[in-house]
Backbone as CSV, one residue per row, in Angstrom:
resi,resn,N_x,N_y,N_z,CA_x,CA_y,CA_z,C_x,C_y,C_z
1,MET,0.443,-17.705,10.325,1.194,-16.467,10.259,2.655,-16.766,10.542
2,SER,3.510,-16.076,9.826,4.942,-16.276,9.980,5.444,-15.576,11.239
3,ASN,6.326,-16.258,11.951,6.947,-15.650,13.127,8.271,-14.991,12.769
4,ASN,8.679,-15.136,11.512,9.942,-14.561,11.073,9.823,-13.053,10.933
5,THR,10.969,-12.394,11.061,11.016,-10.961,10.840,10.689,-10.676,9.376
6,LEU,9.866,-9.690,9.150,9.488,-9.322,7.789,10.649,-8.578,7.130
7,GLU,11.085,-9.082,5.989,12.187,-8.456,5.262,11.656,-7.349,4.367
8,VAL,12.432,-6.296,4.254,12.094,-5.196,3.355,13.018,-5.247,2.143
9,VAL,12.705,-4.450,1.135,13.577,-4.386,-0.035,14.928,-3.802,0.382
10,PRO,16.000,-4.155,-0.342,17.331,-3.709,0.070,17.545,-2.197,-0.020
11,GLN,16.869,-1.536,-0.957,17.098,-0.104,-1.147,15.889,0.549,-1.811
12,VAL,15.497,1.721,-1.310,14.430,2.514,-1.918,14.999,3.888,-2.259
13,ASP,14.850,4.270,-3.519,15.204,5.618,-3.953,13.956,6.470,-3.729
14,LEU,13.971,7.259,-2.683,12.789,8.022,-2.290,12.277,8.912,-3.418
15,GLN,13.183,9.514,-4.177,12.755,10.386,-5.278,11.932,9.611,-6.311
16,LYS,12.310,8.354,-6.570,11.549,7.529,-7.516,10.230,7.059,-6.916
17,TYR,10.193,6.918,-5.593,8.991,6.402,-4.926,7.911,7.474,-4.802
18,LEU,8.301,8.729,-4.733,7.332,9.815,-4.586,6.375,9.839,-5.774
19,GLY,5.223,10.466,-5.574,4.242,10.587,-6.644,2.980,9.814,-6.318
20,LYS,2.179,9.586,-7.346,0.864,8.963,-7.170,0.928,7.456,-7.381
21,TRP,0.265,6.730,-6.475,0.127,5.280,-6.541,-1.358,4.930,-6.490
22,TYR,-1.749,3.919,-7.256,-3.112,3.391,-7.228,-3.128,2.122,-6.396
23,GLU,-4.097,2.020,-5.514,-4.238,0.802,-4.717,-4.907,-0.260,-5.582
24,ILE,-4.240,-1.387,-5.743,-4.763,-2.510,-6.522,-5.493,-3.485,-5.609
25,ALA,-4.960,-3.683,-4.411,-5.573,-4.599,-3.441,-5.044,-4.252,-2.056
26,ARG,-5.753,-4.774,-1.044,-5.342,-4.538,0.344,-5.969,-5.594,1.233
27,LEU,-5.379,-5.766,2.391,-6.041,-6.535,3.432,-7.074,-5.621,4.082
28,PRO,-8.148,-6.184,4.634,-9.194,-5.347,5.239,-8.630,-4.411,6.307
29,ALA,-9.087,-3.171,6.241,-8.699,-2.153,7.218,-9.936,-1.311,7.502
30,ARG,-10.299,-1.226,8.757,-11.521,-0.513,9.130,-11.538,0.910,8.585
31,PHE,-10.385,1.560,8.599,-10.326,2.947,8.140,-10.486,3.079,6.626
32,GLN,-10.525,1.952,5.897,-10.719,2.001,4.451,-12.012,1.324,4.012
33,GLU,-12.860,0.940,4.939,-14.102,0.250,4.586,-14.907,1.059,3.586
34,GLY,-15.370,0.389,2.526,-16.221,1.034,1.542,-15.499,1.893,0.527
35,CYS,-14.183,1.914,0.557,-13.427,2.756,-0.373,-13.221,2.066,-1.719
36,SER,-13.330,2.842,-2.777,-12.931,2.410,-4.117,-12.132,3.549,-4.732
37,GLN,-11.509,3.273,-5.867,-10.699,4.272,-6.560,-9.684,4.914,-5.610
38,THR,-9.064,4.073,-4.805,-8.134,4.548,-3.779,-6.767,4.860,-4.378
39,THR,-6.243,6.018,-4.003,-4.896,6.408,-4.414,-4.138,6.949,-3.206
40,ALA,-2.825,6.920,-3.331,-1.940,7.529,-2.333,-0.921,8.361,-3.096
41,THR,-0.749,9.594,-2.672,0.219,10.483,-3.309,1.220,10.940,-2.255
42,TYR,2.501,10.773,-2.591,3.579,11.108,-1.669,4.411,12.243,-2.250
43,SER,4.709,13.234,-1.419,5.565,14.341,-1.850,6.513,14.712,-0.712
44,LEU,7.671,15.212,-1.088,8.709,15.534,-0.110,8.449,16.900,0.521
45,LEU,8.562,16.942,1.834,8.424,18.192,2.579,9.807,18.813,2.784
46,PRO,9.880,20.119,3.033,11.185,20.782,3.208,12.060,20.165,4.301
47,ASN,11.452,19.606,5.349,12.243,19.031,6.447,12.677,17.592,6.186
48,GLY,12.349,17.051,5.001,12.739,15.687,4.670,11.668,14.657,4.946
49,ASP,10.619,15.031,5.681,9.484,14.128,5.868,8.709,14.031,4.552
50,ILE,7.730,13.150,4.528,6.933,12.918,3.329,5.484,13.272,3.623
51,ALA,4.906,14.111,2.771,3.475,14.406,2.867,2.726,13.253,2.216
52,VAL,1.675,12.782,2.877,0.871,11.667,2.389,-0.546,12.179,2.154
53,LEU,-1.076,11.904,0.970,-2.463,12.233,0.673,-3.138,10.970,0.165
54,ASN,-4.006,10.388,0.991,-4.782,9.219,0.592,-6.164,9.696,0.174
55,GLU,-6.633,9.209,-0.977,-7.943,9.599,-1.482,-8.706,8.364,-1.921
56,CYS,-10.027,8.411,-1.764,-10.869,7.329,-2.255,-12.288,7.854,-2.454
57,ILE,-13.104,7.031,-3.089,-14.530,7.308,-3.212,-15.226,6.411,-2.196
58,LYS,-15.997,7.026,-1.312,-16.698,6.297,-0.259,-18.145,6.772,-0.248
59,LYS,-19.071,5.828,-0.449,-20.496,6.169,-0.516,-20.748,7.268,-1.538
60,GLY,-20.055,7.173,-2.673,-20.258,8.119,-3.760,-19.586,9.462,-3.594
61,LYS,-18.847,9.653,-2.514,-18.209,10.948,-2.265,-16.700,10.787,-2.135
62,ALA,-16.000,11.795,-2.634,-14.543,11.801,-2.513,-14.154,12.064,-1.063
63,THR,-13.236,11.250,-0.553,-12.719,11.465,0.797,-11.198,11.555,0.716
64,ARG,-10.623,12.313,1.638,-9.169,12.476,1.675,-8.686,12.366,3.107
65,ALA,-7.503,11.836,3.224,-6.826,11.798,4.522,-5.405,12.294,4.294
66,LYS,-5.042,13.338,5.013,-3.688,13.882,4.898,-2.862,13.400,6.077
67,GLY,-1.656,12.973,5.771,-0.771,12.488,6.818,0.665,12.867,6.531
68,ARG,1.524,12.241,7.303,2.954,12.518,7.209,3.696,11.214,7.462
69,ALA,4.780,11.026,6.744,5.607,9.831,6.926,7.056,10.256,7.110
70,LYS,7.791,9.384,7.801,9.228,9.621,7.933,9.954,8.293,7.790
71,VAL,11.084,8.352,7.112,11.928,7.170,6.950,12.597,6.900,8.287
72,VAL,12.471,5.664,8.783,13.083,5.319,10.068,14.262,4.357,9.909
73,ASP,14.453,3.833,8.708,15.599,2.971,8.419,16.384,3.639,7.299
74,LYS,17.359,4.440,7.673,18.124,5.218,6.682,18.982,4.325,5.792
75,ASP,19.321,3.110,6.249,20.156,2.217,5.440,19.442,1.775,4.170
76,THR,18.166,1.405,4.295,17.422,0.909,3.139,16.421,1.929,2.607
77,GLY,15.909,2.779,3.461,14.832,3.692,3.081,13.496,2.992,2.954
78,ALA,13.437,1.713,3.334,12.241,0.897,3.116,11.317,0.803,4.324
79,LYS,11.757,1.286,5.473,10.906,1.261,6.668,10.531,2.692,7.015
80,LEU,9.225,2.932,7.025,8.731,4.261,7.348,7.712,4.165,8.464
81,LYS,7.475,5.285,9.107,6.383,5.439,10.073,5.454,6.495,9.495
82,VAL,4.158,6.209,9.521,3.155,7.108,8.949,2.164,7.497,10.028
83,THR,1.758,8.751,10.017,0.731,9.197,10.953,-0.335,10.007,10.222
84,PHE,-1.570,9.754,10.612,-2.694,10.579,10.185,-3.315,11.254,11.400
85,PHE,-2.984,10.739,12.570,-3.503,11.266,13.839,-2.339,11.357,14.816
86,TRP,-1.586,12.442,14.744,-0.447,12.615,15.625,-0.925,12.534,17.066
87,PRO,-0.230,11.874,17.950,1.127,11.347,17.865,1.188,9.857,17.529
88,PHE,0.151,9.298,16.947,0.112,7.860,16.678,0.691,7.565,15.299
89,TYR,1.698,6.694,15.279,2.366,6.318,14.038,2.153,4.840,13.760
90,GLY,2.048,4.486,12.484,1.949,3.094,12.066,3.110,2.740,11.156
91,ASP,3.419,1.451,11.105,4.498,0.976,10.249,4.071,0.979,8.788
92,TYR,5.008,1.273,7.923,4.837,1.266,6.469,6.139,0.714,5.918
93,TRP,6.152,-0.603,5.673,7.372,-1.261,5.226,7.221,-1.671,3.770
94,ILE,8.160,-1.264,2.948,8.152,-1.619,1.529,8.846,-2.970,1.398
95,ILE,8.053,-4.000,1.072,8.589,-5.365,1.075,8.824,-5.926,-0.328
96,LYS,8.279,-5.274,-1.332,8.527,-5.674,-2.726,8.341,-4.432,-3.583
97,LEU,9.207,-4.300,-4.589,9.190,-3.089,-5.397,9.609,-3.437,-6.814
98,GLY,8.822,-3.008,-7.793,9.190,-3.220,-9.189,10.491,-2.498,-9.505
99,LYS,11.307,-3.090,-10.363,12.620,-2.488,-10.641,12.495,-1.089,-11.227
100,ASP,11.401,-0.801,-11.901,11.162,0.535,-12.453,10.194,1.337,-11.588
101,TYR,9.986,0.868,-10.359,9.058,1.530,-9.433,7.653,1.600,-10.031
102,ASP,7.293,0.549,-10.783,5.963,0.494,-11.383,4.945,-0.151,-10.450
103,TYR,5.409,-0.874,-9.448,4.518,-1.416,-8.421,5.270,-1.504,-7.104
104,ALA,4.498,-1.573,-6.026,5.081,-1.720,-4.689,4.141,-2.562,-3.843
105,VAL,4.724,-3.308,-2.925,3.950,-4.049,-1.929,4.402,-3.519,-0.575
106,VAL,3.430,-3.046,0.190,3.699,-2.429,1.484,2.972,-3.223,2.556
107,GLY,3.660,-3.527,3.636,3.034,-4.287,4.715,3.480,-3.794,6.073
108,THR,2.910,-4.415,7.081,3.302,-4.134,8.460,3.946,-5.390,9.033
109,PRO,4.904,-5.228,9.950,5.637,-6.390,10.452,4.769,-7.406,11.186
110,ASN,3.599,-6.998,11.682,2.698,-7.961,12.330,1.802,-8.678,11.321
111,ARG,1.958,-8.357,10.035,1.216,-8.959,8.916,-0.287,-8.646,8.950
112,LYS,-0.698,-7.635,9.704,-2.120,-7.275,9.779,-2.564,-6.456,8.564
113,TYR,-1.678,-5.634,8.047,-2.017,-4.764,6.922,-1.093,-5.040,5.749
114,LEU,-1.666,-4.946,4.546,-0.903,-5.140,3.316,-1.579,-4.336,2.217
115,TRP,-0.767,-3.665,1.420,-1.283,-2.925,0.272,-0.472,-3.289,-0.956
116,VAL,-1.173,-3.483,-2.072,-0.548,-3.685,-3.374,-0.803,-2.403,-4.161
117,LEU,0.275,-1.740,-4.556,0.177,-0.443,-5.219,0.776,-0.507,-6.617
118,SER,0.239,0.328,-7.506,0.725,0.388,-8.880,0.724,1.839,-9.347
119,ARG,1.574,2.143,-10.292,1.591,3.487,-10.874,0.417,3.699,-11.830
120,THR,-0.232,2.617,-12.204,-1.384,2.698,-13.101,-2.600,2.095,-12.399
121,PRO,-3.814,2.448,-12.837,-5.018,1.953,-12.154,-5.228,0.441,-12.258
122,GLN,-4.569,-0.204,-13.194,-4.732,-1.644,-13.378,-3.366,-2.321,-13.314
123,MET,-3.400,-3.618,-13.009,-2.180,-4.422,-12.966,-2.474,-5.706,-13.722
124,THR,-1.489,-6.231,-14.433,-1.718,-7.485,-15.145,-2.004,-8.600,-14.144
125,GLU,-2.850,-9.519,-14.535,-3.201,-10.617,-13.632,-1.993,-11.486,-13.280
126,PRO,-1.097,-11.810,-14.235,0.078,-12.605,-13.846,0.933,-11.918,-12.774
127,LEU,1.123,-10.612,-12.883,1.892,-9.896,-11.864,1.148,-9.905,-10.537
128,PHE,-0.161,-9.703,-10.578,-0.933,-9.709,-9.341,-0.840,-11.073,-8.652
129,VAL,-0.973,-12.138,-9.412,-0.878,-13.488,-8.840,0.510,-13.711,-8.237
130,GLU,1.546,-13.235,-8.916,2.914,-13.342,-8.376,3.020,-12.609,-7.034
131,ILE,2.421,-11.433,-6.947,2.463,-10.651,-5.710,1.676,-11.337,-4.604
132,VAL,0.526,-11.904,-4.943,-0.275,-12.628,-3.946,0.529,-13.797,-3.386
133,GLU,1.187,-14.542,-4.255,2.015,-15.668,-3.802,3.173,-15.174,-2.934
134,PHE,3.774,-14.067,-3.327,4.847,-13.469,-2.531,4.332,-13.119,-1.135
135,ALA,3.182,-12.445,-1.079,2.607,-12.045,0.214,2.327,-13.266,1.084
136,ARG,1.768,-14.296,0.485,1.488,-15.532,1.225,2.787,-16.118,1.776
137,SER,3.844,-16.104,0.965,5.126,-16.676,1.401,5.746,-15.883,2.551
138,LYS,5.334,-14.638,2.704,5.846,-13.791,3.784,4.954,-13.813,5.018
139,GLY,3.909,-14.649,5.001,3.081,-14.817,6.189,1.805,-14.001,6.222
140,PHE,1.459,-13.322,5.133,0.204,-12.567,5.073,-0.939,-13.498,4.674
141,ASP,-2.148,-13.231,5.168,-3.325,-14.029,4.825,-3.882,-13.539,3.492
142,ALA,-3.342,-14.062,2.412,-3.718,-13.613,1.073,-5.166,-13.936,0.729
143,THR,-5.781,-14.869,1.452,-7.190,-15.188,1.164,-8.107,-14.024,1.520
144,GLN,-7.627,-13.099,2.334,-8.443,-11.952,2.753,-8.220,-10.700,1.897
145,LEU,-7.358,-10.793,0.892,-7.092,-9.618,0.057,-8.356,-9.133,-0.636
146,LEU,-8.545,-7.840,-0.636,-9.655,-7.191,-1.331,-9.097,-6.479,-2.552
147,ARG,-9.665,-6.769,-3.725,-9.280,-6.035,-4.930,-9.945,-4.667,-4.877
148,THR,-9.200,-3.638,-5.153,-9.722,-2.276,-5.130,-10.197,-1.893,-6.522
149,LEU,-11.445,-1.485,-6.609,-11.985,-1.054,-7.891,-11.417,0.311,-8.240
150,GLN,-10.943,0.426,-9.459,-10.358,1.690,-9.905,-11.160,2.299,-11.051
151,ASN,-12.460,1.969,-11.095,-13.334,2.601,-12.084,-14.596,3.044,-11.377
152,SER,-15.491,3.681,-12.084,-16.696,4.222,-11.448,-17.892,3.282,-11.539
153,ASP,-17.694,2.045,-11.993,-18.826,1.130,-12.155,-19.446,0.708,-10.835
154,ARG,-18.609,0.451,-9.834,-19.103,-0.029,-8.548,-18.422,0.752,-7.443
155,THR,-18.947,0.660,-6.243,-18.404,1.504,-5.177,-17.784,0.740,-4.023
156,ASN,-17.766,-0.572,-4.054,-17.187,-1.322,-2.940,-16.101,-2.260,-3.426
157,PRO,-15.049,-2.441,-2.634,-14.022,-3.401,-3.016,-14.586,-4.816,-3.023
158,GLN,-14.036,-5.642,-3.864,-14.518,-7.010,-4.017,-13.468,-7.992,-3.534
159,LYS,-13.888,-8.948,-2.740,-12.987,-9.979,-2.249,-13.101,-11.192,-3.162
160,GLY,-11.978,-11.807,-3.440,-11.982,-13.073,-4.149,-12.277,-12.984,-5.629
161,GLU,-11.958,-11.886,-6.290,-12.184,-11.782,-7.722,-10.999,-12.319,-8.521
162,PHE,-10.142,-13.083,-7.894,-9.015,-13.659,-8.592,-8.881,-15.107,-8.148
163,THR,-8.210,-15.879,-8.936,-8.014,-17.285,-8.591,-6.525,-17.570,-8.533
164,LEU,-6.188,-18.518,-7.685,-4.785,-18.925,-7.564,-4.684,-20.401,-7.798
């Protein structure tokens, strides 16, 4: 694991970042065990905070978690705090972002959590491999990444369905 400070992207245009994202892959997280077809939808609240709606299929049933996020680094807009159980907040740092906001890589500074997000349910394998290498270079354990299924064929995320 890297002891270096995790760098975020230089600038996030919040208006472009809002909307629906599909989870392509993630590091294991107990609160997401058994989830497939995972999405996150972000919308702006009147007070400037961000409404978060995470959805997935778990054991054949749709589940939702509603939360709230706030930008804590106004210079870049890339560091946020997210809560689903107030008053507990978690880090949400945008560490890589497609120039057209077509994909995003979100992590935590302790490298425990990582999410690969896309505006579409699928991502090209070359781009995914590039992101995996990027995550590894930033100190994340890419060998533990779980690919998130975005179809109805199966119900559990699969580990190791890609090669590097």
